[in-house]
N, C-alpha and C positions, 0 to 999 in steps of 0.2 A: 521219963518220957522222950519216946526217938527223936530226933531233930531231922528235917528237911534236907535231901540232900541239897550240895550246894547248887546252884547255878548260874554255868560262867556265864560272865557279860564285860563284850565290847567295854571299851572306857571311851569316852564322846571325847572328839577333838575339842582341842582348848577352842577358844574363842579369836585370838591369838593366829592359830593354825591356820582357821578356817579363814582370817582376811587375806591373809600372804597368798594364797594359791592365785585368784586370781590378778595380782598384782605381779606374782611372777610372767602371768601368761600375756599381759600387757606388755612386761619389761621385753620377752622375748617378740612380741610383735614389733615393737619399737625397732628392737635392731634389724630384724629382717625388713624392714622400710629403712633402714641408714644402710644395709649392708645392697640394698638395690639401687639406693640413691647413690650412693659412691659409685658401684658398676657402670650406671648411667652416666655419672659426669665423667668417671674416666674413658668414655668409650668417647664420650666428646669430647674431651681432651686431646685425644687421639686420634679420633677425625679432624679436629681445625689443624693437628700437626702435621696430619698427612697431605691436605690441603695445600698448607701455606708450605710444603715441602715440593709437592709437586708447582703446584703456582709460581715458586719462587725456581725451579727446574726452568720453567718453560721461559718466566722474562730473562735466565739465565738462555737457554736456545733463542730467544727473539732479539736481545742486545747480540747474543754473537753473530747471529744471521743479518743485520740491520748490519754491523761494522766491515761485517764481512761483502756486504753490497755495494756499501760505500766505498770501501779502499776500492772495490772494482771498476767503483764508476769513476776515481781518480785515477786508476790506472789509462782506466779507456780517455778521459778530459786528455792526459798525456799524450797519448797515444794521438789520439784526432789535433793535438795541440802540433806534434810531430809530423802529421800528415800535412797537414795546412802550409807548416810552414814550408816542407817541401815542393809544393804545387808553387805556393809564393816563390819561392827558389828559382823555380825553372820558368813559371810564366807569369812576372811580378806586376805583368798590364792589365788585365783580365780577369773576371774568374764566374769560371761556366760548370757547371754540372759535369762534362767530357770528362774535365779532369780527373775524375775517381772522387771525390770527397763525399758524393754524397751515397754512397754504396753500402746498403745496410751490413752488419757483421751477425754472425750467429754463430754460438761460442760456447766451452762447456768450461772453463778455465780449471775446475775442480770439481773431485765425484761428489752427483746431486744436486749441481752448483750450475746452471744454464743463462747465457747472456743473449738479449738484443738490442741491438747499438744501432742507432741510424743522424745522420746529422746532414740540417736544413739550412737552406741559407736565408737567414731572416730578412734581408734586405729583399728579399721576392718576394716582400709582403706590403701593403700602404703601410706607412709611418702615420698612425694615429697624432703625435706629435706636430709632425707639419702642417698642421691644420692652422698653426697660429705660427706669425716670425719669432725668431730667437729673443726679438727686446716683449715678447708674452701677451703685448696687448694688441698687435695688431694682424687681422687674419688675413689667412692667404689664401685668397680665391681661386687660382687653379686647383690646389690640394683641395679646397672643398668641395669641387668641380668635380674633382674624382673620384674622394670620397662618395659623395652623391650620387654619382653613375654606379659604384662598388654598390651602393646598397641596393641600386634598382636592379642589380642583375643577379641579385640574390632573392629580390621578393620584396625588401623593403622598401618601405617610405624613404625618401630624401631629407625628409625633415628631420629627422634623426642626427644629423650631420651639425644642424646650427644646437641639436642640445649637446653635443660634444665640447664641440667650441665653445661654450659658455662654462661648459665645466673645466676646461684647460684653459681657457685667458684668463689673464691680470688683470683685465680692467674694474673698477669700481662699478660700472652700470653693465649688463646685460650686453651684447655687440650684438645679440638678433633677440627682441624683446617678448615674440613672440615664442621664444623656446622656452624651456622650462624655467622656474624664477627659485629664487631663496626660499621664498612662501611654500613653493607645492615639496620643495625638501623637509620644509621644519613640521609639513606636515606630517611625513612618514612616522614608521613607528620602527624602531628610534629616530627619531630628528636628526637631520645632519645638515652642513653648511657643505657648496662645493669647495673641492681642494683650490682651482683658480693656479692651477701651476699643469705644469708636462706631467701624464701618469707613467706612472713606471710599471703598471699590467694591464693585460686590455680586459681584464674580468673587471676592470672602473665602469667600463659600458653599463653592468649589471648595476648600479646603482642612479642611470640616467629613470628617471620614473615612469613607470611603464613599457620598460624595454622587454625586461623579460628573458628567461634563461633562453627559449626557444629562438627567439632571433636573437642573439647571442652567437648559438652552435653554427647559424646562416651564416654568420660572417665572419666568425674567430677564423676560419683557414687563410683569410686574407688580406688581414690585421696583421698588426704588430708593435711594441710600444718602446722606441729606442730614442737617441736624442734627438731633436730639434733640429734640422739639416741634414738628419742621414738622407740618400737618396735610396732610388729603387734599383734592384741590378734587372735590368731588363734580359741579361742571360737567363736568371733564374726563377723569373715572376712565370706566373702563371696565365695562361690565354682568359680567364674572367679579369686578372689586374691591371692585362696589358689593355686588353678594350677599352678598363676603366681608364687609363690614362689617353688613349689613344681617340677616347670620345667617341667609337662607335664599333659593332662588333667585325672584328679582324678575323681574330685567334680562338676563340671561345665559339662561332659556329661549325668548327670542326674537331675539335680535342684532339682525336686519334691522328688524326692527320699532322697535327701542330704538333704532335708525340712523337711524329714519325721524321718529322722535318728536322726538329729538334734532334736528334740520335743522326742523323745523316748529315747532317752540317759540321758533327764533331768538333765545336767552337761555340762562339756563340751565337745562338739566338732565341730571337732576332737581331742584329747588330746595329749599333745605333745608328747608320745610314739606312738597313730597312726598316727599318721603326720609324724614320723621317720619311720615307717614303711613306709605308702602310698610314700616316698622320697625314699628310696633303690628301690621301685621295678619300679623306672623310667627306662625306655627301651632305649639307644640309638636311636638317629635319632626318637622321638618322635613329638608329636603333634606341637612342637616351632622348629623343625629341630635340637634337642638335645641342653644337657647343659653339661657345663664341671665345675659347681660347686658339691662344696661337701656339706655333713651334719656337717663340722667344719664350713666353710662360710657362713652357711645362717642361723645355730644356734641362734649367737649373733642379729637375726633379728627380731627373732618372741621371742612368753612369754605368757601367759595366764591371764595375768593381764591389767588391762588399768586407766588410769588417766583421760582421755577427755574424753568428752561426749557435743554433742552438743542438748541443747534442739530447738526444733522448736515449735513456739507458733504462730496461727491463731484467731486474735482476728474479730468478727464482732457485730459491735454495730450499731446498725441500719440502714444503708443501706451503711457504712463506714465498710470496711474489715481492719486489721493490720496483718503484720509479723513480728515475733522478730525471731535472731536464736542468742541462747546465747551458747556462751563456757563454760562451768565447767570444772574445775581442780579439783581433785580428789588428795588430799594427801597418800600414798602409806605408812605413817608414822600407829604407833598404833590409832591416834586417828580418820583418815581417813576425815579430816576435807574437807568440799568443796566449791569453792570458784568461784567466776562469771568472770571471765577474761577479756572478750570482748560480747560485744553487737551489732548484724550489724541491715540493713534490710534484705542484700542477704544473701542467704545460703554458698556463693562462691567468 
């Protein structure tokens, strides 16, 4: 009997082979995911390294620019000290702007670097520390009266002078009970006490309760924080400060005329004699409501020499700007030596 032709058949895959195929696909998917994560991680590491390198470069440039600006400032301090020494050598008895020390400087000491500098006589301002005598307890009535009139001249209430006295004096009890007390300072956030010592910066007035920045900006150009007993130099004082010492408006009534008279004088203007004459011309009930001061009281507060100057330096290096304020002290002895006693990033 004839056999039917043999039919070709494809053998069915073994059960184990069918199970391995999806597993290989899953492994390829995991490998792809790991590769993507590694690329992302490498990108993040590279970006972080690039950022850190860029920041390091910027910090290096900033440090270099700051060091450069500081060296320029120190050079200008030495230059100013030499200039003041020459002025003192030629005219040791008096200090006034016409001697040339107040001329501003504009220079470019290096490529990409510009400098602006100016010198100011800080004794042309009212010294806040003179509100209290050397013993730290006794108030100075003449100085308090001057400061009250100075406050009035810039539109501020005279009672702030009482707060300033209580801030400085070492008396265990407030010299002016109506002024701010310790309880008010302790109610602030954060609380603090009055320092009861001479101030080192005029910005300490901002700590007086309610004084505020707006009031400080008005009075700041006319005040300083110098050692107790440092006199006002009338030769470089502004008309506003001079009139606060006079007790009536003599020079601030026409500031332009005052500037012309000071420039034309070629020396100290007003002189001590001229200032005394202007003081004697005070009329009762003047612009400040009258003054009970006598020349004997006001004379110890004024003079025509200076020992404290402020050098303001502005340095621009590339796109970076720096400001330095240096307090210079000149010995009033025969040598006229000048020292830098303080350097700050802020003027007050």
